N, C-alpha and C positions, 0 to 999 in steps of 0.2 A: 740462657737467662731462667727463669721462674714461672710457669703461668699460672695465672688465677688462683688453678686449682689449687696446687701443689700448693701453694702459697694458705691458701684458705682452709687445707686440712691437717697444717702444721700451729693454726691459727689456735683450729676448733681439740685440736692436741693439748694446747698448753690453756686454754682457757679450762676447758676440762680438769688437767689438773692442781689451777689455780682455785678449784670450788672444792675438788678431795683434800688439796692442800689446808682450807679454809674451816674445811671442818672437821681437819683434825685439829687446827689452830683452838679453835673454839670447845668450852667447856661444850656442854648442849649441841645434842644431836639433832638435826637439820636436816630433814628429811626431802627437802626441797630445794636446799646447797647438794645432797648430794645426787637429787634425782633430773636437776641441772648439768654437775660434773659428766653425769653417765650421759644426757644427750651431748651433751659440746663432745663430747670422743666419740659420741657412734657415727656423730656429723663429721667428724675429722676423718674415720676410717671412712665413712661414700664416700668425701671429698677425693679420697686419698685413692681409691676403686674408679673412679670417673679418669680421676688423673692417668690412671693407669691402665682403663680402658682406648683416652685417646692420645696415647703414646706422647704423652709431654715431655721434651728435657729435662735431663737432671735426673739427678736420684730422690732427692727427697721428697720427692713422693714412698720411698719404700722408705722411708726413714719415719715416715709419718703411719705406714701401714703396721712397720715392725714394733715401732712405739706402742700403737694403738692393743697389740696381744701380749709385750709386755708388762703393760700397767694394768691389761683386768687379768694374767696372772698374778701381780706383785697385791694386789684387791681384793684376791681370792686366794693368797694364800696366807698375807697381815691378817684382812680381817674379811672372812666368810661371810661375818653375818650384811654383811652392807650390802650384798646382793639380793640375802633375803628380804632386808626392810623393803629394798628398792618391787621388788615383786610384789611383795606383800600391802604396800605402799599403792600401784601401782592396781593389784586385784580389788582393792578396796575403794578407786574413783569410780571403774569400771562397774 
């Protein structure tokens, strides 16, 4: 049976994908939606690492971790300016 950290990692990965998909669907670029999507995907990876360290049963934690790297690769491959916009936006906030 899946533990809560494995489930949360999948929930955050899917939420991040939905945010990036929403940004792709709308006509205007929304930095906030992309930023929230990046945070969700990062939280999914963090929860996956925690699940691996706690030695939870099941393979869902590995699926979430692999999904994290595949999603980041696809985002930087197809839309490299997304990453640049997020970094620039973070730099302007701080």
